[in-house]
C-alpha positions as CSV (number, residue, x, y, z in Angstrom):
1,M,0.0,0.0,-0.1
2,T,0.9,3.7,-0.3
3,G,-0.5,6.5,1.3
4,N,0.6,9.3,3.3
5,K,1.3,8.4,7.0
6,L,-2.0,8.8,8.6
7,Q,-3.8,6.4,5.8
8,I,-1.0,4.0,6.7
9,I,-1.3,4.2,10.5
10,K,-5.0,3.8,10.3
11,L,-4.7,0.6,8.0
12,V,-2.3,-1.1,10.1
13,E,-4.0,-0.3,13.5
14,S,-7.3,-2.1,11.6
15,E,-5.1,-5.2,11.2
16,P,-4.4,-8.2,13.3
17,L,-2.1,-7.8,15.8
18,D,-0.1,-10.8,14.4
19,K,-0.1,-9.5,10.4
20,L,3.5,-9.3,9.4
21,W,4.4,-6.3,7.0
22,D,6.7,-6.0,5.0
23,I,7.6,-1.8,4.7
24,K,10.1,0.1,2.4
25,E,10.6,3.7,1.8
26,H,9.2,4.5,-1.5
27,K,11.3,6.4,-4.0
28,A,10.3,8.4,-6.6
29,K,11.4,7.1,-10.5
30,R,13.6,8.6,-12.6
31,S,12.1,11.4,-14.9
32,L,12.0,9.6,-18.1
33,N,13.3,12.9,-19.8
34,Q,16.0,12.9,-18.0
35,N,16.5,9.2,-19.0
36,S,15.9,10.0,-22.9
37,Y,18.4,12.3,-22.9
38,Y,20.7,10.3,-21.0
39,W,20.5,7.7,-23.6
40,A,20.4,10.4,-26.8
41,L,24.1,11.4,-25.1
42,L,25.1,8.3,-24.8
43,A,24.4,7.5,-28.5
44,K,26.5,10.4,-29.6
45,V,29.7,9.8,-26.6
46,A,29.7,5.9,-27.7
47,E,29.9,7.1,-31.6
48,K,32.5,9.7,-30.6
49,S,34.7,7.2,-28.7
50,S,34.3,4.6,-31.3
51,I,32.8,2.0,-28.5
52,S,29.7,0.4,-28.6
53,R,26.5,1.8,-26.3
54,N,26.7,-1.1,-23.9
55,R,30.1,-0.3,-23.3
56,C,29.6,3.2,-22.7
57,H,26.5,2.8,-20.6
58,N,28.8,0.4,-18.2
59,E,31.5,2.9,-18.2
60,M,29.3,5.5,-17.4
61,L,27.6,3.3,-14.2
62,A,30.9,2.2,-13.0
63,S,32.1,5.9,-12.7
64,Y,28.5,7.6,-11.5
65,G,25.9,4.9,-11.1
66,Q,24.8,3.4,-7.7
67,D,26.0,0.3,-5.9
68,E,24.1,-3.2,-5.9
69,Y,23.0,-4.2,-2.6
70,V,21.2,-7.1,-0.9
71,D,21.0,-6.9,2.7
72,D,22.5,-3.7,2.9
73,R,25.6,-5.8,2.0
74,L,27.6,-4.6,-0.9
75,V,27.4,-7.5,-4.0
76,Y,30.9,-8.7,-5.6
77,V,31.7,-10.9,-8.0
78,T,34.9,-12.6,-9.3
79,I,35.3,-13.5,-12.8
80,P,38.9,-14.7,-14.8
81,D,41.3,-11.5,-14.7
82,N,42.1,-11.5,-18.0
83,E,41.3,-9.2,-21.2
84,K,38.6,-11.6,-22.4
85,A,36.5,-11.5,-19.1
86,E,36.7,-7.9,-18.7
87,R,35.7,-7.3,-22.1
88,E,32.4,-9.5,-22.0
89,A,31.9,-7.7,-19.0
90,M,31.9,-4.5,-19.9
91,E,30.1,-5.3,-23.1
92,A,27.1,-7.0,-21.1
93,E,23.6,-5.6,-21.4
94,T,22.5,-7.7,-18.5
95,Y,24.3,-6.5,-15.6
96,H,26.8,-4.1,-15.0
97,L,29.8,-3.9,-13.0
98,R,32.8,-1.9,-12.0
99,P,36.6,-4.0,-11.2
100,T,38.3,-3.4,-7.8
101,S,41.8,-3.7,-7.5
102,S,41.3,-6.8,-5.3
103,V,42.9,-10.0,-7.4
104,M,43.2,-13.3,-5.8
105,D,44.3,-16.9,-6.5
106,G,41.7,-19.5,-7.7
107,N,41.5,-22.9,-6.6
108,D,41.9,-24.0,-10.6
109,G,45.0,-22.1,-9.9
110,M,43.7,-18.9,-12.0
111,L,43.6,-15.3,-10.8
112,Y,39.9,-13.7,-10.6
113,R,39.0,-10.0,-9.9
114,V,36.5,-9.1,-7.4
115,W,34.2,-6.8,-9.2
116,V,31.2,-4.7,-7.8
117,M,27.6,-5.5,-9.1
118,L,25.9,-2.2,-9.9
119,R,22.4,-1.4,-10.3
120,G,21.0,-0.6,-13.6
121,S,19.9,2.7,-14.5
122,H,16.2,2.0,-14.8
123,T,16.2,1.4,-10.8
124,Y,17.2,5.1,-10.3
125,N,15.1,7.8,-8.4
126,T,15.2,11.2,-9.6
127,A,18.6,12.4,-7.5
128,E,20.8,8.9,-8.7
129,M,19.3,9.6,-12.4
130,R,20.5,13.4,-12.2
131,R,24.3,12.4,-11.0
132,L,24.3,9.8,-14.0
133,L,23.3,12.6,-16.6
134,E,25.3,15.4,-15.2
135,G,28.2,12.5,-15.3
136,M,27.7,11.6,-19.1
137,I,27.2,15.7,-19.8
138,D,30.5,16.2,-18.4
139,E,31.7,13.0,-20.8
140,A,29.9,14.7,-23.6
141,K,31.8,18.1,-23.2
142,Q,35.2,16.7,-22.8
143,L,34.3,15.4,-26.1
144,G,33.4,18.5,-27.5
145,I,29.3,16.8,-27.9
146,E,27.7,19.7,-27.8
147,T,24.8,19.5,-25.0
148,L,21.5,21.3,-23.8
149,P,22.4,25.1,-22.6
150,E,22.4,25.2,-18.4
151,E,19.1,26.8,-18.2
152,E,17.5,24.1,-20.2
153,L,19.1,21.3,-17.8
154,E,17.9,23.2,-14.9
155,M,14.1,23.2,-16.5
156,L,14.9,19.4,-17.2
157,Y,15.5,18.6,-13.3
158,A,12.8,21.2,-12.5
159,Q,10.3,18.4,-14.3
160,A,11.6,15.7,-12.9
161,N,11.2,17.1,-9.4
162,Q,8.2,18.3,-9.9
163,S,6.8,14.9,-11.4
164,L,8.1,13.6,-8.1
165,Q,5.4,16.2,-5.8
166,H,2.5,15.2,-8.2
167,K,2.6,11.7,-7.4
């Protein structure tokens, strides 16, 4: 259920005492305008950098994205510490990883690098999406790609905040 505090309290009070509740913080979703602009810039940055869109997106998430947590614990994975495995990880579309400096010996005699699992941008709230978009804008500017004027960007961010207040 979603509602204001009073509505939720009334609902909880009307239920049996032994009923279990799963209470989660409501986070507003990212703005679709922010998301559209991010992907438009990503296509330009990827082309100018001569890399795939997947790689560009994964690099952006690694630099400006959000870590994945399960039960308040950071999620780590290990993959072989070689160029082929790194290339596959950075080209992945269904998962997102950021390499760490930690490398360990495997039982099979191979070296394995520890990577941090990242959340997909489709799970971001407006503040998280703004951080990712601002990073993308910085990357685009460094490559000489034209971006929206500052006033239009502020309007884009304001629209995202307004959509928060109407939900």
